[in-house]
N, C-alpha and C positions, 0 to 999 in steps of 0.2 A: 441457500444451504449448500455446504460443501460435502460431497460424499467421498470418503477415502477408499481408493481402490487397492486391493490386495495385490502384491507383486507376484508375478508368474515365477514358478519354480520348475526346474527340470525334474520329471518323474519317469521312471522305467517301470513299465507294466508287463506282467507275464499273464497271458491269456491262454488257457487250455480249452481247446474246442474239438468238436467232432470234425474229422477231415472230410468235408463234403463240399461239393461245388457251390460257389457263391458266398461262402462264409467270409472270406477275406474282403470281398467287395462290400458286404453288409457292414463289417466292422469299419472299414475305411469310410464308407458312406456315413456312418454314425458320426465320425469325426468331422468330415467336410460339411455335412448338413448343418452342424452347429457352430461352424467357424473355428474348430480346433485344428491346430497344425500338427502333423506327424513329422517329427524330425528324423526318425529312423524306424524302419519296419522290417522284421525278419520273421520267416515262417519255416518250420520244419516238422516233419512227422516225428513222433516220439515213441510210438509203439511198434512192436514187431509186425503186427497185422496192418499197419498203416491207417488205423481207424481214428487216431487222435493226433492232433498237431499242437504245437506250442507257437504262439505268436508273441514276439517281443516288440513292444511299442515304446518309443521314447517321445515324449511330448512335453511342452511347457505350458503350465496353467496355474491359476491360483488354487488354493486348497479347496475352495468351494466348487470350482470347475472340475477339479480332479474327482471330488466326491460324486459329482453329477455324472462324469464319464464312467466311473466305476459302477455306479448304479445302473446306467443304461447298458453297459456291456454285460452286466450280470443278468439282465432281463432277456437277453437274446437266447433263444431256445437251444442252439447247439453249443453254447458256452457252458463248460463244466465248472471253471474256477477262474477268478480274476484276482491277481495279487499286485499290489503296488509295492514293488521291491524297495523303492526309495524310502517309504515310511516304515516298512517291515523291519528294517535294520541293515546290517552290513551285507553287501552282496558284491559279486565279482562281475565286471563288465569287460568285454573284449570285442574287438573289431578286427577284420582282416582287410588289407588293401593290397592291390596290385598296382605298382607304380612303374611306369615306363619312362626311362631316361635315355636320351641320345647325346652322344658327345665323343670327342676325341682328345687324346693327350691328357693334359692336366685335369680337365673336367671329368674324364673317365676315371682317373685315379681318385679324384676327390669323391665322386659318386660311390665308388667301392669303399672308401674309407668311412664315409658317413653311414653307409649301409652296415658296415661292421659295428660301428658305435651303437646303432639302433637295432642291432640283431636282425636286420633284414636279410633275407635269403635270396640269392640269385636263382630265379626259376626259368629264365630264358636269357640267352646272350647271343649277340651277333658282333661283328667287328665294329659296329657303330652304335649299338644300343644294349641296354639291359632292361629286364623286367624283374623288379624286386617284389618279394612277398614280405609284408611286415604286419605283425599282429601286436595288439596291445590296447591300451585305453585310447579314447578319442583324442586326448591332448598329445599323446606320443605320435599318433599317426598324423595329426594336423602339423606338428612340428617337423616331422620327417618330410612331408609333402612340401612345406614351406622351404626347407633347406634344399630340396631337389630342384626347386625352381631356379636356383642360382647355378646349377650345373647341367641343365638341359632337360627339365621335366617336359614330357610330351603328353602324357595321359595318366589318369587315375581312375581305378574302379574300386569301390568300397562295398563291403557286405552289409554294413549297418551293424548296430549293436546286438550282441547276444549277452544275456545276463542270467545269473543264477544266485540264489540266496546262499550265504555261508552257513555252515553248520549241518546238523544231521537231518533237519526237516525239509520237506519239499515245499516249493512255493505254492 
């Protein structure tokens, strides 16, 4: 008998939690203990009194696995709300990257030209290197990094995805 496996899809999850020690480890542990991969993970406090945080998780899984992940996250005591932004509808995703490029002459000029095309901002410069700040979707940043490899890419630091639903309602 042949069992058809459902294809994995990329999902962006917004998890609102009490800001308490160990919650991030518990959530990450939930994923790793079940063999789920986390592609991106960002966390930030979202209330003035710093009591609540928003965790944005990007993962790839089948619909059945996503349903299981959502149910397990929802059962954790410090979790207020779990939203699958991917299935909820249109949402905005952004990432920030710092990209260090070293070079002289034409490579330096080309790095600046490409940075201008991708709306990357120079946040540090020496006579032999630049650090660019670039924000946008994952594909834009991937493409910018790939292009910078040709003109002297040294190092990349990325924040991971932050996402929010479109429209007037909160996630």
